N, C-alpha and C positions, 0 to 999 in steps of 0.2 A: 242750434246745436252751441249748445253750451260751454263744453269741452271738450278736451283732446288727447286722444292715447297717446303719447310719446316714448319713444326707448331712447334710455341715456345710459353709459358708464356709470362703472360705481366703482370705485375704487377698493381695494379691500387690504385692510393694514393687518400686521400681527404681530405681538407683542411677544417680546425678545423673552423666551422663556431658557430653563435646561431641555426640556423636553424639546422646544422649537428647533435648537441649538443642535443636538443629536442628529435629530429628524434631517436637519440641514445639510449636515455635514455628512452622511451617512448618502443623502440622493447627489450632492456634490462626487463624494467617492465613488460611488456608482458612476458617475458619467469618466473619471478618471479611468477607472477599468475598464471600460469599455469602448474609452478611446485608446489607450494600451492595445487591448486587443485589437481594434481595429489598424494601429500601425504595424504590427506583428504577422498576422494576415497579408495587408499590402504586401507587407517586405516577401512573405512567405509564396505568393504569387507572381511577385515581381522575378524570383528567382527557379520560378516553375517557369516561368512564361522564355523568360532567357535560356532557359537551358533545352527547351521542347526548341526553341531557333537555333539554337548551337544542334543540336540533335538531327532536328529535318534539313538544316546546308549542308551542302555536297563540300564546300567551303569552309568552315568554319569561322578562317581567319577574315575570308574576302569581308572588301567595304560594305558593301552592298549589305549581309550579316552585322559585322559591325555599327551599322548606320541604324537596324532595325533594334538590334540591341541598345545605343543610345538614346533613340526615341522613347523606348519602354521605360529605360533609367529614369528620361526628362519628365515624363508623364509622374513618374513613381514619386520624384522628389517635390511634382509642384503639390501632388494628393498629400504627402510625407509633413510637408509644410503647410497648407492649411490643417490637418488633423494637429500639430504640436501647437498652431496658435488657438485651434481650441481650448488642445488641455491646459497654455497657457492663461485662456482665458478663465477656464474654471479651476486652476488653482490660484487665481487671483481672487476669484469669487468667494472661495475656501478660506482664504486670507482675510477677507472682509469678515466673515461668519465669525470667525474665532476672537475678531475686536469689538462686534458689539457688544454691548452691556446689557447686562439683565432689567427686563423693564422696560427697552428702548421701542417703539413702533417701528417697524419697514416693512415696506411695501411688498406687497403679497402677489400683485396684479389688477386685473378688472376684472369684473363681470357686469354684462346685462342685466335693465330692470325699467320695468315700463311704468306710467306713470301719470296721471290727470293734470292737466293746466285747463285751470278757468280762467277767465275772465278774470284781470286784479289779481292774480299769480306773477310773485318776481320769480321768472325763467332763469336767472342763474341762480337764483338759491336752490330753485327745483333740481339743477342739474349738480350741482356739487352734496354729491351726499357717498357718505364714504362708512363700511362695517369695520369693524376691530372686531378681531377673535384671540383668544388665548386657548392654547394647544386645540383648535381647530373649533371649540366653541364660541357664540357669539357674544361678546362683551357690550356692546357699546353698536348702535347704529346713529350716525352723527348726521345733522341735515334736516332740510324740508322736507317730508316724504307726500 
């Protein structure tokens, strides 16, 4: 056996263009809208659950009923905090996208590829491959294939 087939992570980078910025902004805005919807849904579910507990209770002001309501409120607040943290992260990403300069290269993620390794090959070089895209089209493949 004189060669070996291996798998490697390939970095995908994009060149910032007006189209790329517009698409990135739209994706991030969609995430924000989705999180806002989840927050509203969470609030409505909490109100329905609390109303149902109070409706079913023979003593709406009893310590047991108040404890159930408090427990729901605690869970809702925890989930609300998580969603607000996510929204904050997305807003920061949106701000970062606004600050990017045209023609700048940004990481888009990674994909996997297979490659052949032979005796005498430089493994480090073969592992360092990047794909550069502009508006979805491959502009360059960097590294040793």
